[in-house]
MISE-442163 format. One line per 10 residues: number of its first residue (from 1); their letters; for each residue y, z, x of C-alpha. Coordinates in steps of 0.1 Angstrom, whole numbers. Example, Ala and Ser with C-alpha at 12.3 -4.5 7.8 and 13.67 -1.06 7.14 Angstrom:
1 = AS = -45/78/123  -11/71/137
end
This chain:
1 = MFVIQKKDAL = -45/-153/-838  -25/-178/-860  8/-159/-860  27/-167/-828  60/-147/-823  92/-163/-813  89/-150/-777  55/-163/-774  66/-198/-787  91/-196/-760
11 = NRKIFSLFLV = 69/-190/-733  46/-218/-744  73/-242/-743  83/-231/-708  48/-234/-697  44/-269/-712  75/-281/-694  60/-267/-663  30/-285/-668  47/-318/-673
21 = TLFLGIASMI = 68/-314/-639  36/-303/-620  15/-333/-632  46/-357/-623  48/-340/-588  10/-345/-582  10/-380/-596  41/-388/-573  22/-374/-542  -10/-393/-549
31 = GYLFHRLEFS = 11/-424/-556  29/-420/-523  -6/-415/-504  -17/-447/-521  16/-464/-511  11/-456/-475  -23/-467/-476  -10/-500/-491  -32/-498/-523  -20/-522/-551
41 = ETNIVIVYIL = 10/-508/-574  -14/-511/-601  -33/-481/-588  -4/-462/-587  7/-469/-624  -27/-460/-634  -26/-426/-617  8/-419/-635  -11/-428/-669  -38/-407/-660
51 = FVLLSARLTS = -14/-375/-655  3/-384/-687  -30/-381/-706  -37/-347/-689  -2/-335/-699  -7/-347/-736  -41/-329/-735  -29/-296/-720  4/-293/-741  10/-289/-778
61 = GYSYGIISSI = 28/-316/-798  36/-351/-791  70/-345/-776  56/-333/-741  33/-365/-738  66/-387/-746  86/-369/-720  58/-374/-695  58/-408/-703  92/-417/-698
71 = ASTFTYNYLF = 97/-394/-669  67/-413/-652  84/-447/-655  116/-435/-643  98/-417/-613  77/-448/-604  109/-469/-603  128/-443/-581  100/-439/-557  79/-471/-555
81 = TEPYFTFQVN = 101/-501/-561  126/-516/-539  154/-506/-533  137/-473/-529  151/-439/-540  175/-455/-567  172/-467/-603  183/-501/-593  159/-529/-600  161/-562/-581
91 = DPGYIMTFII = 131/-580/-593  133/-588/-628  94/-585/-630  95/-548/-626  115/-544/-660  85/-558/-679  62/-535/-659  83/-506/-667  82/-517/-705  45/-520/-705
101 = MTVTAVITSA = 39/-489/-685  61/-468/-709  46/-483/-740  10/-478/-727  17/-444/-715  32/-433/-750  4/-449/-771  -22/-431/-748  -1/-400/-752  2/-401/-789
111 = LTSRVKQNAI = -37/-409/-792  -47/-379/-771  -23/-357/-788  -38/-368/-824  -72/-361/-811  -61/-327/-798  -44/-319/-831  -75/-330/-851  -96/-308/-829  -73/-279/-835
121 = ESSRKETETR = -72/-284/-874  -110/-287/-875  -113/-256/-855  -87/-238/-878  -105/-249/-912  -137/-238/-896  -123/-204/-888  -108/-202/-922  -139/-212/-938  -159/-187/-919
131 = ALYQLTNHLT = -135/-159/-926  -135/-165/-964  -173/-166/-963  -176/-133/-944  -150/-118/-966  -166/-128/-999  -199/-117/-984  -189/-81/-974  -168/-77/-1007  -202/-81/-1028
141 = DAIDMHDIAK = -213/-50/-1009  -184/-30/-1018  -192/2/-1038  -155/12/-1047  -119/1/-1043  -116/20/-1011  -143/-2/-995  -127/-32/-1009  -93/-23/-993  -109/-15/-958
151 = ITAEAISEIF = -130/-46/-959  -98/-68/-969  -75/-51/-944  -102/-58/-918  -108/-93/-924  -72/-103/-928  -62/-85/-897  -88/-106/-877  -72/-138/-889  -35/-129/-887
161 = SYKIGFLCFD = -27/-98/-868  -37/-61/-867  -16/-34/-883  -21/-49/-918  -26/-23/-946  -40/-20/-981  -27/4/-1009  -49/6/-1038  -36/12/-1072  -56/33/-1100
171 = ENGVPEKSFV = -68/21/-1135  -31/29/-1149  -14/6/-1125  -1/37/-1102  -2/33/-1065  -23/59/-1046  -7/85/-1021  -22/70/-991  -32/36/-978  -55/21/-952
181 = QQISKDKQIY = -42/5/-921  -63/-17/-895  -45/-6/-862  -75/-22/-838  -104/-40/-842  -126/-10/-849  -103/15/-859  -86/22/-893  -63/49/-903  -50/65/-935
191 = REVDDVMQIK = -11/67/-938  7/86/-966  30/68/-990  63/85/-996  79/65/-1024  48/59/-1049  69/54/-1079  94/33/-1061  68/10/-1049  55/7/-1085
201 = YRIEELRTAY = 89/-1/-1099  95/-26/-1073  63/-46/-1075  66/-45/-1114  102/-59/-1111  92/-84/-1084  100/-120/-1091  90/-134/-1055  56/-137/-1036  63/-104/-1018
211 = YMNEEFCDWP = 87/-75/-1014  101/-67/-980  110/-32/-969  119/-17/-935  82/-18/-920  62/-41/-944  62/-71/-966  42/-59/-997  21/-87/-1011  8/-77/-1046
221 = IYGRETILGI = -27/-84/-1057  -29/-91/-1095  -60/-87/-1116  -66/-98/-1151  -47/-71/-1167  -27/-51/-1142  -18/-48/-1104  -47/-38/-1085  -32/-33/-1050  -9/-42/-1023
231 = LRIPKEISEN = -14/-60/-990  9/-47/-966  18/-71/-939  41/-61/-909  75/-78/-915  78/-97/-880  42/-113/-888  50/-121/-923  83/-138/-917  66/-162/-892
241 = LNDSQIKLLH = 36/-174/-916  37/-213/-922  25/-228/-951  -13/-232/-944  -15/-194/-933  2/-185/-966  -22/-206/-986  -51/-191/-968  -36/-157/-975  -33/-164/-1012
251 = TMLESTALAM = -69/-174/-1011  -81/-144/-995  -60/-122/-1019  -76/-142/-1049  -111/-133/-1037  -101/-97/-1032  -86/-96/-1066  -119/-111/-1082  -141/-84/-1064  -117/-55/-1076
261 = DRLMESKQRL = -119/-70/-1113  -156/-74/-1110  -160/-37/-1097  -136/-24/-1124  -157/-43/-1152  -189/-29/-1137  -176/6/-1138  -165/2/-1174  -199/-13/-1186  -216/17/-1168
271 = KSKEEMVQER = -191/42/-1183  -196/25/-1220  -233/27/-1215  -234/64/-1205  -212/71/-1234  -236/53/-1257  -265/73/-1245  -245/106/-1247  -234/98/-1281  -271/89/-1292
281 = YRGNLLRAIS = -282/123/-1278  -255/141/-1296  -261/123/-1326  -299/129/-1325  -291/168/-1317  -266/172/-1345  -288/154/-1370  -316/177/-1361  -298/209/-1364  -282/198/-1397
291 = HDIRTPLSGI = -315/191/-1414  -329/225/-1400  -298/245/-1414  -294/227/-1448  -325/244/-1464  -317/281/-1456  -282/275/-1464  -291/263/-1499  -311/297/-1503  -282/317/-1490
301 = MGTAEILMDM = -257/299/-1514  -281/306/-1544  -287/341/-1536  -250/348/-1531  -243/332/-1567  -270/354/-1582  -253/385/-1565  -219/375/-1576  -232/373/-1613  -248/407/-1609
311 = TKEKEEEFEL = -217/422/-1593  -183/432/-1609  -153/413/-1594  -134/444/-1584  -165/460/-1566  -163/457/-1529  -199/443/-1528  -183/414/-1547  -158/406/-1522  -185/407/-1494
321 = VTAIYKDADW = -208/383/-1515  -181/360/-1524  -172/358/-1485  -209/350/-1478  -208/324/-1504  -176/307/-1490  -190/306/-1456  -223/293/-1466  -203/266/-1486  -183/256/-1457
331 = LRSLVENILN = -214/256/-1434  -231/233/-1462  -200/210/-1463  -201/209/-1424  -236/199/-1424  -231/171/-1448  -201/158/-1429  -222/158/-1397  -251/139/-1414  -228/114/-1429
341 = LTKLQEGKLI = -209/109/-1396  -238/105/-1376  -252/78/-1401  -218/61/-1400  -217/58/-1363  -249/43/-1360  -245/19/-1388  -275/34/-1408  -254/43/-1438  -259/18/-1465
351 = LNKQFEALEE = -231/16/-1491  -244/17/-1527  -213/2/-1544  -208/4/-1580  -178/1/-1603  -166/39/-1609  -139/53/-1626  -115/69/-1600  -106/96/-1626  -142/108/-1628
361 = LIGSAIGHFS = -145/107/-1590  -115/129/-1587  -126/153/-1613  -160/158/-1598  -144/164/-1565  -122/191/-1580  -153/205/-1596  -169/211/-1563  -143/238/-1557  -149/256/-1589
371 = RRTLDFEITV = -146/290/-1574  -117/283/-1549  -97/263/-1574  -86/295/-1589  -64/302/-1557  -46/270/-1560  -26/252/-1586  -40/216/-1585  -25/189/-1606  -37/153/-1608
381 = DLPEKIILIP = -12/123/-1615  -30/93/-1628  -20/59/-1644  -24/57/-1683  -51/29/-1679  -86/36/-1665  -91/24/-1629  -124/12/-1620  -132/5/-1583  -163/-7/-1565
391 = VDAKLIMQVL = -173/22/-1542  -201/44/-1531  -193/73/-1554  -210/99/-1532  -191/88/-1502  -157/87/-1519  -162/120/-1533  -168/134/-1499  -137/119/-1489  -117/133/-1518
401 = INLIDNAMKH = -134/168/-1510  -126/168/-1474  -91/159/-1481  -88/186/-1509  -105/212/-1485  -83/203/-1459  -51/209/-1483  -67/242/-1492  -71/255/-1454  -36/245/-1445
411 = SEVNSEIRIK = -18/259/-1478  -10/294/-1488  -29/309/-1517  -14/300/-1551  6/271/-1539  5/235/-1554  -19/207/-1544  -10/174/-1559  -35/144/-1563  -17/112/-1570
421 = VIEIESKKEV = -30/79/-1579  -10/46/-1578  -22/10/-1587  -10/-15/-1563  -10/-46/-1584  3/-70/-1556  -27/-61/-1532  -51/-55/-1557  -56/-20/-1543  -54/15/-1555
431 = EVSVIDSGEG = -39/43/-1535  -49/80/-1536  -26/106/-1521  -37/144/-1519  -2/162/-1513  -3/198/-1501  27/225/-1498  16/238/-1465  34/238/-1430  29/201/-1426
441 = ITYKDLPNIF = 16/182/-1395  34/184/-1360  45/154/-1344  21/160/-1315  -9/163/-1341  1/131/-1362  -12/105/-1335  -46/123/-1331  -52/136/-1367  -81/114/-1374
451 = QMFYTSNCRI = -99/117/-1340  -133/134/-1340  -133/172/-1331  -96/172/-1329  -81/205/-1343  -44/217/-1339  -35/247/-1320  -2/251/-1337  -12/261/-1372  2/291/-1392
461 = TDVKHGIGLG = -23/296/-1418  -60/306/-1409  -79/274/-1399  -107/290/-1377  -133/270/-1398  -118/235/-1388  -137/218/-1361  -120/184/-1365  -147/164/-1383  -138/161/-1418
471 = LSICEAIVQA = -109/138/-1414  -129/115/-1389  -154/110/-1416  -127/102/-1442  -114/75/-1420  -149/61/-1412  -159/62/-1449  -125/46/-1462  -126/18/-1435  -163/10/-1444
481 = HGGTIKAENR = -150/4/-1479  -125/-20/-1466  -95/5/-1471  -69/24/-1450  -60/59/-1445  -30/75/-1431  -13/110/-1428  24/119/-1429  45/148/-1437  66/153/-1469
491 = QNNNGAVFSF = 102/156/-1468  118/186/-1450  83/191/-1436  75/209/-1468  37/200/-1467  15/170/-1457  4/138/-1476  -29/122/-1470  -32/87/-1487  -59/62/-1485
501 = TLPMEEKTNE = -62/29/-1501  -94/10/-1516  -96/-25/-1528  -101/-28/-1566  -122/-57/-1563  -155/-63/-1544  -147/-86/-1511  -175/-114/-1506  -181/-134/-1476  -175/-171/-1481
end
């Protein structure tokens, strides 16, 4: 463990002082024995230097070696120089002996301590490198975010301390309701989080390296776009981290963040691939069904027209045949929309642009509703001059048909539907608006109005035929022409306005 609590540090200091005292006592006993045996005083000095080396080797830091060196000199003077058992020095030659002895002991102690510190530093770096390698190696095998959380909590706990936790955030940057905690070498538990939103708020507003609460210091793990998780280190451990330990912790958290980012990107790619496959299957299915339905629909509509011509309008049979014709016409329009949509999505729809008169396109679109226009008052507001625009006539007619059809579906019978054309000379664009007198668009529907298969559940009129494709196709066609489309409500919510713009000049790539 790198983290040493204050109590442990105090115990180590006491133990180091005990070792210095013990070695000094042993050296003095051996020196006394040498003195009785009338050995040379040099041998006694060497004994003291030897035990200074042992003190420096077995204690931490330079200070204990220096203390041992000075204490050895004074002890030697007190016990083995005349007059004995005093610090008085009668022979001036001993002063030089004491100085040389002290300097030698200090230098020897310092060198020993430095060698020891280098060994400790090398061991620490080796441990850190091994821990980072193991963490990175294990993270590559993780299959989800919870695996990463468990691996990280275990790896960091082995280096710093147990009881370290890891709280994952979801894709929206919201903390989960539980976090994993390493409570022993081989045991992890899940603990509930009581203040999920408080944690989210505190981390988002964080301006320091970590946030401290009653139990943990929460260290955030940042990804490329959002917060991915929180490493929860017990407060008493986090407060005692030194600079090298904090640096190691940041390195491990960066490795974890990279693994989490990589996993999220992998999942996103897999999701996109699955969506593409599903979209392709759906497009193929819709296209196949649409082709099979189009032929019998044409027969049904033709037969219905013949029957309407053969039947008087006031007869009950005429109403039934008219209903058949309208439903068949709706199905035919739906089939066309589906075919166009699948082509647009797959990029297979080639624009056959020609300069067309906008007035003629609008007239042809209105003519498409020859039988239904009798139920509505359709007015067209055009500029005085003829407007020519480079478009695919068939597709822009489809946009106009869809917008007019949408206005009819959401308006009462005999109400006004207005088509307004404005030339925007500054932008070299033309704006076409289809304005109805219906109930308007709810604020809930406005952001989603052009989404595929989106239909409103808040309509007053009968819109049972809507499946949410027409407006999506309008948006795709207009954007393919380099234009824009929008939807908004009229003043006082007295109807809706669908407007789209188209460039009046062909755009070329320079």
